N, C-alpha and C positions, 0 to 999 in steps of 0.2 A: 504494500500500500504506500503510495506516495505521501509525503508529509502533508501536502495540501488537502488530501482526502481524510487525514486522521481527525481534523477538527470537527467537521460535520458528522463524521462517523461516531466520534466520542460522545457528542451531545445526543445523537440519535439513540445510541446504545443506552446512555444515561436515562433519557426520557422513556425508553422501553423497559428500563430496570432489568436489563439482561446481564447478569453478573458473569455468565459464561463467556459472552462476547467481550465484556469488559476485560476479563482475564486475558483474552487474546490480544488486547490493545496495549497491555502494560508489560514493561520489563519486570523480571523477577525481583529486582532490587529497586523498583520505582520508589520515589519519595513524594508524599502528599502533605502539604501544609494547609491546614484548614483553620479558620479563626476559632479561637478559644479551645483548641485541642493541642495535645502534644503532637510533634511530627509523627506521621505514619510512614514507617520505612518497610518496604517489601510489599509485593503484590497481595499476599494473603491478608495482611493487616488492612490494606486499603479496601479490599473486597469485603472484609468483615465490617469495617466502618460503614461502607455504602449500604450493606444489608440493614444495619441499624438505622441509618438515615432514611432508607426507604420505608421502614416500619413507622418511624416518627412522622414522615410525610408520605402517606400512601398515595397521594396525588400531587405531583409536582412536575411541571413541564417547563423546560428552558427554551427560549427563543434567542438565537444568535442575532445580535444587532450589527456587529461588524467584527472583522478579524484583521489584525495587523500581524503580518508574518515576516520574519527576517531570518533567513537560513533555517536553522533547526529550532527556532523559537517562535511562539505565537502568543499574542495577547488577544483574548476573546472577550468582547463586551457582550453581556447577555442580560436578559430580563427573565424572570420566572414568575409563575403563579401556580397556586394549587391550594391544598388543604392539609392541615396537620391531622394527627390521629384523633383529635377531639372535634374534628370537622370545622375548625376555625380557618377562615380564609387567610392565605399567606401570599405575599408577593415581595419581590426583592429585585435588586439590580446590582451587577458587579462585573468583575473582570477575573478571568482565569488565565494564568500564565502556564503555558505548556512547553516542555522541551522534548524533542524527539531524538531518538538514537536508533539507527537501523530500522526505521519505519515502525517504531514502538514508542510509547510514552514512557519517559523515565523521570519526569519531574512535573508536578502539578502544584500550583499555589493559588488559592482562592482569596479574593478580596471582595467584600460586598458591604453594602450600606447598612443594612439592618442585621445586627448580630444579637439582638435581644432574646430571640427565641432559642438560641443555642447555648 
Protein backbone atom coordinates (compact mmCIF):
# COMPACT_ATOMS: atom_id res chain seq x y z
CA UNK A 1 0.00 0.00 0.00
CA UNK A 2 1.39 3.39 -0.98
CA UNK A 3 1.79 5.92 1.83
CA UNK A 4 -0.92 8.19 0.34
CA UNK A 5 -3.43 5.33 0.57
CA UNK A 6 -2.71 4.60 4.24
CA UNK A 7 -4.41 7.74 5.58
CA UNK A 8 -7.89 7.17 4.11
CA UNK A 9 -7.58 3.45 4.79
CA UNK A 10 -6.63 4.08 8.43
CA UNK A 11 -9.72 6.24 9.04
CA UNK A 12 -12.00 3.89 7.10
CA UNK A 13 -10.79 0.94 9.18
CA UNK A 14 -11.19 3.02 12.36
CA UNK A 15 -14.75 4.02 11.41
CA UNK A 16 -15.56 0.37 10.69
CA UNK A 17 -13.97 -0.67 14.03
CA UNK A 18 -12.11 -3.44 12.26
CA UNK A 19 -9.29 -4.35 14.64
CA UNK A 20 -8.06 -7.18 12.40
CA UNK A 21 -7.54 -4.79 9.49
CA UNK A 22 -6.07 -2.20 11.85
CA UNK A 23 -3.52 -4.81 12.95
CA UNK A 24 -2.45 -5.13 9.30
CA UNK A 25 -1.80 -1.39 9.07
CA UNK A 26 0.44 -1.18 12.15
CA UNK A 27 4.08 -2.09 12.67
CA UNK A 28 4.62 -4.55 15.50
CA UNK A 29 6.46 -1.86 17.48
CA UNK A 30 4.19 1.07 16.56
CA UNK A 31 3.84 3.94 19.04
CA UNK A 32 0.56 5.72 19.85
CA UNK A 33 0.38 8.94 21.85
CA UNK A 34 -3.18 9.74 22.94
CA UNK A 35 -4.17 12.65 25.22
CA UNK A 36 -4.38 11.88 28.94
CA UNK A 37 -2.89 8.38 28.56
CA UNK A 38 0.55 6.87 28.88
CA UNK A 39 2.28 6.18 25.55
CA UNK A 40 1.08 2.95 23.98
CA UNK A 41 4.02 1.02 22.57
CA UNK A 42 3.44 -2.01 20.40
CA UNK A 43 0.64 -3.10 18.09
CA UNK A 44 -1.04 -5.33 20.70
CA UNK A 45 -1.32 -2.51 23.28
CA UNK A 46 -2.68 -0.13 20.65
CA UNK A 47 -5.30 -2.66 19.54
CA UNK A 48 -6.32 -3.32 23.14
CA UNK A 49 -6.72 0.44 23.74
CA UNK A 50 -8.80 0.81 20.58
CA UNK A 51 -11.06 -2.03 21.72
CA UNK A 52 -11.67 -0.16 24.99
CA UNK A 53 -12.25 3.11 23.11
CA UNK A 54 -14.78 1.40 20.84
CA UNK A 55 -16.70 0.15 23.90
CA UNK A 56 -16.68 3.66 25.43
CA UNK A 57 -17.86 5.16 22.13
CA UNK A 58 -19.98 2.52 20.38
CA UNK A 59 -20.79 5.01 17.65
CA UNK A 60 -18.03 7.38 16.54
CA UNK A 61 -17.31 8.37 12.96
CA UNK A 62 -14.36 10.41 11.68
CA UNK A 63 -14.42 12.66 8.62
CA UNK A 64 -11.12 13.76 7.09
CA UNK A 65 -11.11 17.51 6.47
CA UNK A 66 -7.63 17.80 4.99
CA UNK A 67 -4.31 15.98 4.83
CA UNK A 68 -0.86 17.50 4.72
CA UNK A 69 1.73 14.93 3.75
CA UNK A 70 5.47 15.26 3.54
CA UNK A 71 7.48 12.18 2.77
CA UNK A 72 6.74 9.52 5.36
CA UNK A 73 4.75 11.91 7.60
CA UNK A 74 1.13 13.04 7.42
CA UNK A 75 -0.95 15.48 9.47
CA UNK A 76 -4.65 14.70 9.22
CA UNK A 77 -7.21 17.30 10.28
CA UNK A 78 -10.45 15.52 11.16
CA UNK A 79 -13.85 16.02 12.75
CA UNK A 80 -15.84 13.31 14.45
CA UNK A 81 -19.26 12.73 15.89
CA UNK A 82 -21.15 9.97 17.57
CA UNK A 83 -22.40 8.76 20.94
CA UNK A 84 -20.75 7.41 24.06
CA UNK A 85 -21.94 4.28 25.85
CA UNK A 86 -24.44 6.37 27.87
CA UNK A 87 -25.96 7.49 24.55
CA UNK A 88 -24.72 11.06 25.04
CA UNK A 89 -23.88 12.92 21.85
CA UNK A 90 -20.19 13.56 21.26
CA UNK A 91 -18.28 15.55 18.66
CA UNK A 92 -14.74 16.76 18.41
CA UNK A 93 -12.09 18.12 16.06
CA UNK A 94 -8.40 17.43 15.96
CA UNK A 95 -5.25 16.42 14.16
CA UNK A 96 -3.58 13.04 13.99
CA UNK A 97 0.10 12.84 13.08
CA UNK A 98 1.14 9.63 11.35
CA UNK A 99 4.53 8.29 10.35
CA UNK A 100 4.87 5.48 7.84
CA UNK A 101 7.63 2.97 7.44
CA UNK A 102 7.58 0.28 4.76
CA UNK A 103 3.92 1.04 3.98
CA UNK A 104 2.83 0.56 7.61
CA UNK A 105 2.11 2.99 10.41
CA UNK A 106 4.77 3.13 13.08
CA UNK A 107 3.83 6.38 14.88
CA UNK A 108 0.47 7.95 15.78
CA UNK A 109 -0.04 11.06 17.86
CA UNK A 110 -3.47 12.59 18.46
CA UNK A 111 -4.23 16.19 19.32
CA UNK A 112 -7.84 17.24 19.80
CA UNK A 113 -9.85 20.09 21.20
CA UNK A 114 -12.12 18.46 23.78
CA UNK A 115 -10.36 16.08 26.15
CA UNK A 116 -12.89 16.38 29.00
CA UNK A 117 -14.49 13.01 28.31
CA UNK A 118 -11.23 11.06 28.44
